[in-house]
C-alpha positions as MATLAB code, in Angstrom:
seq = 'MPAAGPATDAPMETLPQQGLLLIDKPRGVTSSRAVVRVRKRFGGARAGHCGTLDPAAEGLLVVGLGQATRVLPYLTSQLKRYDACVRLGVRTATADCEGEVLERSAYRVPSARQLRDLFNDFTGEVMQTAPAYSALKHRGRRLYQWARAGSPAPGRRRLVRIYSLQLLHIQPDGFCFSVECSQGTYVRTLAEDMGARLGAAAYLGRLRRTAIGPFSVTRALPLGALDDSGDEALARRVLAMDEGLAGLPAVFLECEQARRFCLGQPVPGDGPADGPAAGEFRVYGEMRRFIGIAAGGGGQLRPKRVFCGGD';
ca = [
       0.000    0.000    0.000;
       1.489    3.394   -0.956;
       2.319    5.794    1.846;
      -0.289    8.422    2.593;
       0.429   11.877    1.225;
       0.684   15.018    3.340;
      -2.461   16.526    4.793;
      -4.049   18.974    2.370;
      -4.138   21.747    4.971;
      -0.432   21.470    5.825;
       1.663   24.458    4.656;
       3.798   23.753    1.620;
       7.464   23.860    2.559;
       8.348   26.100   -0.360;
       5.415   28.515   -0.031;
       5.794   31.641    2.111;
       3.252   31.997    4.881;
       3.230   35.781    4.836;
       3.328   38.454    2.161;
       1.058   39.891   -0.514;
      -0.306   37.961   -3.471;
      -1.910   39.721   -6.445;
      -4.835   37.780   -7.909;
      -6.807   38.482  -11.096;
     -10.335   37.524  -10.038;
     -12.727   36.409  -12.798;
     -16.411   37.236  -13.014;
     -18.778   34.907  -11.193;
     -16.524   34.359   -8.158;
     -16.919   36.218   -4.866;
     -13.881   37.882   -3.325;
     -14.218   35.742   -0.212;
     -14.299   32.571   -2.307;
     -11.136   33.662   -4.095;
      -9.420   34.084   -0.713;
     -10.553   30.605    0.346;
      -8.872   29.168   -2.737;
      -5.654   31.043   -1.964;
      -5.735   29.880    1.654;
      -6.185   26.261    0.576;
      -3.354   26.476   -1.973;
      -1.041   27.900    0.701;
      -1.816   25.078    3.097;
      -4.264   26.886    5.348;
      -2.257   30.089    5.828;
      -4.171   32.975    7.391;
      -5.402   35.160    4.542;
      -7.568   38.180    3.825;
      -8.142   40.700    1.062;
      -8.670   44.423    0.627;
     -11.270   46.091   -1.543;
     -14.128   43.674   -2.158;
     -15.072   43.062   -5.790;
     -18.680   42.099   -6.486;
     -19.175   38.678   -8.122;
     -20.048   40.427  -11.408;
     -16.799   42.401  -11.305;
     -13.336   41.175  -12.186;
      -9.730   42.222  -11.874;
      -7.168   42.935   -9.198;
      -7.652   41.479   -5.720;
      -4.793   41.961   -3.244;
      -4.593   39.036   -0.830;
      -2.587   39.298    2.391;
      -1.013   36.184    3.892;
      -0.107   35.878    7.582;
       0.997   39.161    9.133;
       0.507   40.924    5.800;
      -3.236   40.965    6.565;
      -2.397   43.783    8.982;
      -1.195   46.102    6.200;
      -4.325   45.607    4.068;
      -6.187   48.582    5.626;
      -3.400   50.836    4.340;
      -3.948   49.508    0.824;
      -7.728   49.829    1.051;
      -7.402   53.584    1.523;
      -5.230   54.061   -1.591;
      -6.386   55.125   -5.046;
      -8.089   52.544   -7.228;
      -8.383   52.349  -11.001;
     -11.117   50.613  -12.983;
     -12.203   50.023  -16.549;
     -15.993   50.214  -16.755;
     -18.763   50.005  -19.349;
     -22.094   51.802  -19.032;
     -25.164   50.343  -20.725;
     -27.839   52.909  -21.602;
     -31.590   52.429  -21.769;
     -31.996   50.050  -18.813;
     -32.053   50.474  -15.017;
     -31.625   47.438  -12.763;
     -32.260   46.810   -9.064;
     -28.559   46.309   -8.330;
     -27.264   48.947  -10.793;
     -25.258   46.213  -12.535;
     -25.888   43.364  -14.960;
     -27.065   40.930  -12.268;
     -30.133   42.797  -11.059;
     -33.778   42.649  -12.086;
     -34.701   45.120  -14.816;
     -36.743   47.938  -13.274;
     -36.995   50.406  -16.140;
     -36.347   50.795  -19.834;
     -35.954   54.138  -21.552;
     -35.098   55.600  -24.903;
     -31.558   56.911  -25.306;
     -29.147   58.429  -27.758;
     -25.591   57.230  -27.934;
     -23.499   60.251  -26.866;
     -20.666   61.629  -28.948;
     -17.073   61.680  -27.773;
     -17.360   65.427  -27.174;
     -20.493   64.989  -25.044;
     -18.734   62.328  -22.989;
     -15.662   64.491  -22.427;
     -17.938   67.256  -21.114;
     -19.774   64.691  -18.970;
     -16.506   63.406  -17.517;
     -15.443   66.943  -16.653;
     -18.666   67.357  -14.648;
     -17.954   64.176  -12.675;
     -14.277   64.842  -11.988;
     -13.397   66.094   -8.510;
     -15.479   65.769   -5.359;
     -18.764   63.997   -6.071;
     -21.656   63.237   -3.723;
     -22.903   59.677   -4.149;
     -25.806   57.668   -2.792;
     -24.783   54.101   -1.971;
     -26.634   51.421   -3.990;
     -29.464   49.620   -2.213;
     -27.529   46.402   -2.794;
     -24.273   47.263   -1.021;
     -22.371   46.170    2.076;
     -22.802   49.404    4.022;
     -24.722   49.017    7.269;
     -27.991   50.577    8.463;
     -29.144   49.783   12.003;
     -26.732   46.877   12.209;
     -27.710   45.213    8.927;
     -26.135   45.388    5.480;
     -28.046   47.460    2.940;
     -28.355   44.434    0.657;
     -30.001   42.509    3.521;
     -32.656   45.212    3.849;
     -33.164   45.220    0.069;
     -33.498   41.441   -0.165;
     -36.065   41.520    2.642;
     -38.159   43.929    0.603;
     -37.515   46.920    2.881;
     -34.770   48.990    1.241;
     -32.968   51.192    3.744;
     -32.634   54.946    3.153;
     -29.817   55.692    0.736;
     -26.620   56.778    2.468;
     -24.855   59.721    0.854;
     -21.150   60.359    1.042;
     -18.513   62.466   -0.626;
     -15.985   60.693   -2.843;
     -13.293   61.942   -5.190;
     -12.924   61.128   -8.878;
      -9.353   61.919   -9.895;
      -9.626   61.157  -13.600;
     -12.037   59.838  -16.219;
     -10.863   58.771  -19.661;
     -13.008   57.572  -22.559;
     -12.016   54.135  -23.858;
     -14.600   53.644  -26.601;
     -18.232   54.210  -27.571;
     -20.566   51.264  -28.202;
     -24.007   51.019  -29.851;
     -25.660   50.753  -26.417;
     -23.326   52.833  -24.268;
     -19.689   53.646  -23.620;
     -16.618   52.446  -21.742;
     -14.202   54.509  -19.668;
     -11.359   54.245  -17.181;
     -11.636   55.904  -13.785;
      -9.200   56.644  -10.979;
     -11.054   57.212   -7.724;
     -10.887   57.318   -3.954;
     -11.834   54.675   -1.435;
     -15.588   54.259   -1.108;
     -16.474   55.180   -4.686;
     -19.301   53.130   -6.186;
     -18.744   52.810   -9.925;
     -22.280   51.363  -10.182;
     -23.638   54.635   -8.812;
     -21.347   56.577  -11.139;
     -22.801   54.675  -14.109;
     -26.390   55.420  -13.059;
     -25.638   59.083  -12.378;
     -23.901   59.499  -15.736;
     -26.917   57.974  -17.472;
     -29.261   60.334  -15.624;
     -27.172   63.301  -16.739;
     -27.535   62.029  -20.328;
     -31.298   61.674  -19.855;
     -31.408   57.880  -19.884;
     -31.669   54.912  -17.573;
     -28.293   53.186  -17.177;
     -26.476   50.403  -15.394;
     -22.918   49.153  -15.041;
     -22.475   46.440  -17.637;
     -18.859   45.540  -16.907;
     -16.271   46.422  -14.274;
     -12.613   45.473  -14.128;
     -10.269   46.764  -11.421;
      -6.884   47.479  -12.947;
      -4.925   48.900   -9.994;
      -4.857   49.476   -6.238;
      -2.210   51.920   -5.049;
       1.149   50.749   -6.438;
      -0.175   47.400   -7.695;
      -1.372   46.728  -11.244;
      -3.456   43.824  -12.498;
      -0.730   43.224  -15.098;
       1.320   41.679  -12.263;
      -1.540   39.518  -10.984;
      -1.919   35.755  -11.210;
      -5.215   34.630  -12.771;
      -7.209   32.813  -10.121;
      -7.656   29.868  -12.450;
      -3.870   29.419  -12.644;
      -3.466   29.184   -8.872;
      -3.605   25.380   -8.695;
      -1.629   24.900  -11.900;
       1.367   26.931  -10.724;
       4.240   25.023   -9.156;
       5.292   25.861   -5.602;
       8.516   27.613   -6.620;
       6.828   29.732   -9.283;
       4.014   30.610   -6.897;
       6.434   31.486   -4.110;
       8.139   34.019   -6.396;
       4.816   35.805   -6.807;
       4.482   36.525   -3.089;
       5.527   40.130   -2.461;
       7.031   41.604    0.686;
       4.336   43.198    2.815;
       6.019   46.611    2.815;
       5.535   46.862   -0.969;
       1.975   47.778   -0.129;
       3.196   50.708    1.974;
       5.266   52.453   -0.682;
       3.276   55.635   -0.127;
       4.570   56.000    3.449;
       7.983   57.625    4.075;
      10.668   55.276    5.378;
      12.566   55.599    8.663;
      15.692   53.554    9.518;
      16.488   52.822   13.164;
      19.750   51.834   14.793;
      20.022   48.572   16.705;
      18.922   49.745   20.170;
      16.091   51.890   18.852;
      14.884   49.012   16.685;
      14.915   46.697   19.722;
      12.796   49.132   21.715;
      10.420   49.621   18.785;
       9.955   45.847   18.526;
       8.966   45.831   22.198;
       6.225   48.330   21.408;
       8.034   51.295   22.963;
       8.202   54.766   21.375;
      11.614   55.884   20.186;
      13.038   59.351   19.535;
      12.595   60.526   15.983;
      11.143   63.162   13.721;
      10.688   61.084   10.602;
      13.044   61.015    7.615;
      15.226   64.031    6.978;
      13.542   64.679    3.622;
       9.994   63.932    4.796;
       7.343   65.275    7.170;
       7.911   65.327   10.916;
       4.421   64.005   11.598;
       2.323   61.300   10.018;
       2.815   57.574    9.485;
       6.065   55.888    8.469;
       7.487   52.557    7.382;
      10.099   51.539    9.942;
      13.215   49.464    9.241;
      15.825   48.019   11.579;
      19.178   46.355   11.000;
      19.930   45.039    7.519;
      17.071   47.250    6.282;
      14.567   44.735    7.650;
      10.990   45.963    7.750;
       9.811   45.955   11.361;
       6.633   47.992   11.459;
       4.560   51.116   11.006;
       4.942   54.129   13.271;
       3.045   57.318   13.953;
       5.324   60.334   14.188;
       4.898   63.563   16.086;
       6.260   65.429   19.080;
       9.777   64.183   18.432;
       8.789   60.517   18.792;
       7.954   57.514   16.652;
       5.180   55.483   18.269;
       4.622   51.890   17.108;
       1.267   51.272   15.416;
       2.004   47.901   13.799;
       4.996   45.775   14.794;
       6.260   42.942   12.568;
       9.350   41.843   14.432;
       8.216   38.381   15.512;
       6.812   35.409   13.696;
       3.321   35.060   12.284;
];
């Protein structure tokens, strides 16, 4: 009788148990399900993601392994880029292609000039109403839970920022564009609002996230290739957790200061010589080893996240 193989939930010897993995999520898969597949492939490593993509959406999903899950909130707050397609003449319950059709209307396909003017109107600070089918909470329940129960909660409005809008192409039933936007932006709402400005019902027909902060989908591993990749090739795709913090200035500590920082104690410091004296910083110890995130101010660096120990 052949010897039994290793348990399926045992970590692979050649696979790192912490770091960042860029995944290209396909349509039809939830973000949480994609993380489950990553966790299984990495032998049960702790894993999480930042920036949920709806099942109908596709593109870049940043997965944190082990201690890297603790840097994901810093990525969530960074700029995001999407390619999106608006379909005119139809409004759906979910504002995307998966919802029940609620309304049909006549429409005219806009010209490139009309769309450039439209994009100018939507660039900058924009007030949005969250879709009825969204994960925001009202009285302790998700908005989509209220909607599915037949009692839609009042729409929550919030201010978001659209940094850029670029026309990709015009189609017989709508148009496609790229958008760079802040955390909390609903591209579904943007599609509906653009349609309203053009005098037509509209919904988001396609959405693909192309970037989060410093990470591009061009570097991502298709989710379907996860199980087909060998351990060594997959291990090379795991990025150091501090790559997700490239937007924070770096501070380098000497041996004794690094030791104190790793114990959770504040250390003297005013941030990097060429950076601000207050704010948040990436902190490195000996051999330029990443050891944590600090808050600066008042002549001190106070530990906020410490990564000196094991997972």
